[in-house]
C-alpha positions in Angstrom: -9.9 10.0 -13.4 -8.5 9.0 -17.0 -6.7 5.9 -17.7 -3.3 7.2 -17.2 -4.4 8.5 -13.7 -5.3 5.1 -12.6 -2.1 3.7 -14.3 -0.3 5.7 -11.9 -1.4 3.9 -8.8 -2.2 0.6 -10.3 1.6 0.6 -11.9 3.4 0.8 -8.6 1.0 -1.8 -6.3 1.5 -4.4 -9.5 5.4 -3.8 -8.6 5.0 -4.5 -5.0 2.4 -6.9 -4.9 4.6 -9.9 -4.0 6.1 -8.1 -1.2 2.4 -7.0 0.0 1.4 -10.7 0.3 4.7 -11.6 1.9 4.1 -9.1 4.4 0.6 -9.5 4.9 1.1 -13.5 5.5 4.0 -13.1 7.7 2.0 -10.9 9.9 -1.0 -12.9 9.7 1.1 -16.1 10.6 2.7 -14.2 13.5 -0.6 -12.9 14.8 -2.0 -17.0 14.6 0.5 -18.8 16.3 0.9 -16.3 19.0 -3.3 -16.4 19.5 -2.6 -20.4 19.2 -1.0 -20.2 22.9 -3.6 -18.6 24.5 -5.6 -21.6 25.6 -2.5 -23.4 27.5 -1.6 -20.3 29.0 -4.6 -19.2 30.2 -5.4 -22.0 32.3 -1.7 -21.8 33.8 -1.1 -19.0 36.6 2.9 -20.0 36.9 3.8 -17.9 33.9 1.7 -15.0 35.1 2.9 -15.3 38.7 6.7 -15.1 37.6 6.0 -12.1 35.5 4.6 -10.2 38.3 7.7 -10.6 40.1 9.9 -8.9 37.6 10.9 -5.3 38.6 8.1 -3.1 38.0 10.3 -1.1 35.5 10.7 -4.0 33.1 6.9 -5.1 33.5 6.5 -1.3 32.5 9.2 -1.2 29.4 8.0 -4.2 27.6 4.4 -4.1 28.1 4.0 -7.0 30.4 1.3 -5.1 32.7 -1.6 -7.6 33.3 0.2 -10.7 31.1 -2.3 -13.3 32.2 -5.6 -11.4 30.8 -6.5 -11.2 27.4 -5.4 -7.7 26.6 -2.0 -7.9 28.8 -1.3 -11.1 26.7 -2.2 -9.4 23.1 0.2 -6.3 24.4 3.1 -8.2 25.8 3.1 -10.6 22.5 1.9 -8.5 19.3 1.0 -4.8 20.3 3.7 -3.3 22.3 6.2 -4.2 19.7 5.8 -6.7 16.9 2.7 -6.0 14.8 3.4 -1.6 15.1 6.9 -2.9 14.5 6.2 -4.4 11.6 3.6 -3.0 9.9 5.6 0.3 9.9 8.8 -1.8 8.9 6.3 -2.9 5.5 5.3 0.7 4.8 8.6 2.1 4.7 9.7 -0.6 2.6 7.3 -0.2 0.2 7.4 3.7 -0.2 11.2 3.4 -0.3 10.9 0.8 -3.3 8.2 2.7 -5.1 10.2 6.3 -5.0 14.0 6.4 -4.2 14.8 2.7 -5.2 13.0 3.1 -8.8 14.7 6.8 -9.0 18.1 5.1 -8.4 17.7 2.5 -10.7 16.8 5.0 -13.6 12.9 3.5 -14.0 11.8 6.6 -12.9 12.5 8.1 -15.8 10.3 6.0 -17.8 7.3 7.3 -16.1 8.6 10.7 -16.1 8.7 10.7 -19.8 5.4 10.3 -20.1 2.8 13.1 -20.1 1.6 13.1 -16.5 3.1 15.7 -13.7 5.7 15.2 -11.1 3.0 15.6 -8.6 0.8 13.1 -10.2 3.5 10.4 -10.2 4.4 11.1 -6.5 0.9 11.2 -5.3 0.1 8.1 -7.5 2.9 6.1 -5.7 2.1 7.6 -2.3 -1.7 6.0 -2.9 -0.4 2.9 -3.8 1.9 2.5 -0.6 -1.7 3.3 1.2 -3.3 0.4 -0.5 -0.5 -2.3 0.1 -0.2 -1.3 3.6 -3.9 -1.5 4.0 -3.9 -5.0 2.7 -1.2 -5.7 5.1 -3.5 -4.1 8.0 -7.0 -5.9 6.9 -5.0 -9.4 6.6 -3.5 -9.0 10.4 -7.1 -7.7 11.6 -9.0 -10.6 10.0 -6.5 -13.3 11.3 -6.8 -11.4 14.6 -10.2 -11.6 14.9 -10.4 -14.9 13.5 -7.9 -16.3 16.0 -9.6 -14.8 18.8 -12.9 -16.6 18.1 -11.2 -19.8 17.2 -9.0 -20.0 20.4 -11.5 -18.1 22.5 -9.4 -15.0 23.4 -12.4 -12.8 24.7 -11.8 -9.0 24.2 -13.5 -6.0 23.4 -13.9 -5.7 19.9 -13.9 -1.8 20.0 -10.7 -1.9 21.8 -8.8 -4.2 19.6 -10.1 -2.1 16.7 -8.5 1.1 18.3 -5.2 -0.7 18.6 -5.2 -1.9 15.2 -6.1 1.2 14.2 -3.4 3.3 15.9 -0.7 0.5 15.1 -2.2 1.3 11.1 -1.8 4.8 11.6 1.8 4.5 13.2 2.8 2.9 9.7 1.4 5.5 7.8 3.3 7.8 9.7 6.5 6.6 9.3 5.4 5.8 5.5 5.1 9.7 5.5 8.3 10.2 6.7 9.8 7.8 4.3 8.5 9.7 1.3 9.3 13.0 2.7 13.0 11.7 2.3 12.7 10.2 -0.8 11.0 13.6 -1.9 13.7 15.6 -0.6 16.8 13.3 -1.8 15.7 10.3 -3.8 18.4 8.0 -2.2 17.1 4.8 -1.0 19.8 3.9 1.4 19.0 7.5 3.3 15.2 6.6 3.1 16.0 3.2 4.5 18.4 4.6 7.1 16.5 7.7 8.5 12.7 5.5 8.6 14.2 2.7 10.0 16.4 4.7 12.7 13.2 6.9 13.3 11.0 3.7 13.9 13.4 1.9 16.1 14.5 4.9 17.8 10.6 6.1 18.7 10.0 2.5 20.1 13.2 2.2 22.3 12.7 6.0 23.6 8.6 5.2 24.6 10.1 1.9 26.3 13.1 2.7 28.3 13.1 6.8 28.6 10.1 6.6 30.9 12.2 4.6 33.2 14.3 7.4 34.2 12.5 10.3 36.1 15.2 12.9 34.3 14.4 11.4 30.7 10.6 10.4 30.9 9.0 13.7 29.8 11.2 13.0 26.2 9.3 10.1 25.8 6.2 12.1 24.8 7.8 13.2 21.5 7.8 9.6 20.0 5.0 8.8 17.9 4.9 5.1 19.6 4.0 7.1 22.6 1.2 9.2 21.0 -0.3 5.9 19.5 0.0 3.3 22.7 0.4 5.4 25.8 -3.4 5.5 26.8 -3.2 1.6 26.7 -5.8 1.2 23.8 -6.3 -2.7 24.4 -7.7 -1.7 27.8 -9.0 2.0 27.4 -9.7 2.3 23.9 -8.9 4.8 21.6 -8.6 8.8 22.1 -9.2 11.1 19.2 -6.3 13.2 19.5 -4.1 10.1 18.9 -5.5 9.2 15.7 -5.2 12.9 14.7 -1.5 13.4 16.3 -0.2 10.2 13.9 -2.5 11.0 11.0 -2.1 14.8 10.5 1.6 14.8 10.3 1.7 11.6 8.3 -0.1 13.7 5.5 2.1 16.9 6.0 5.1 14.8 5.3 3.7 13.6 2.3 2.7 16.8 1.0 6.3 17.9 1.9 8.0 14.8 0.2 5.6 15.5 -2.9 6.3 19.4 -3.1 10.2 18.4 -2.5 10.2 16.3 -5.4 8.8 19.0 -8.2 11.9 21.5 -7.1 14.9 19.2 -7.5 16.4 17.3 -10.4 15.7 13.7 -10.7 18.6 11.3 -10.8 19.3 9.9 -14.2 20.3 6.2 -14.8 
């Protein structure tokens, strides 16, 4: 790789470094504050008993099963919704900022005028999205493990790593979707609209469709179901779940890169 190739990655990273830091700090703060509640919670059975009285459908939909255990506490407070949702939202935002938003503002023309290929530009920005999403992931993981040790929340390292990894892969799947749409259209409103609709829709489908006997089977098409239906905080990860998220995400990325080479890039 020459200096031009490195710059195709480092320049986009510099462009969203502040957003990356804010997302990482925000997620880290949410994790820390949540785990900090654990010492008071684990010594009180009142909340657990109250949750156990809820309808089984509500407990299932909101990930509240075993809420008095470390795994149930983390699932209900963090990993059934908030951490995966925010990680994926950050990844979609990074992808949109570095592709369609740049094109819509006319700044992508400057890069295209350089002696580099469109594939190189798109791939460099995809790598930048991956790097920035990885920063958010690493900060979240470090804060999670550090908080667990500080506040004596005892849970299997392998199970927590599996849950974090699946959350990260879910985020990259939706980043791949955003990049595919950016490659096809270059319209930031469409990238954000479709990306966030798919993200929230997948979350809602996974949470609510299983409550209906006639619709439960449709929950299997949600990426959230691929990631978390096996309850990795209790049972660990399964190889097929990693592949089910990683392979389609890579295919979407390639589709976006191919699409961008076959259309006109919007001028300022």
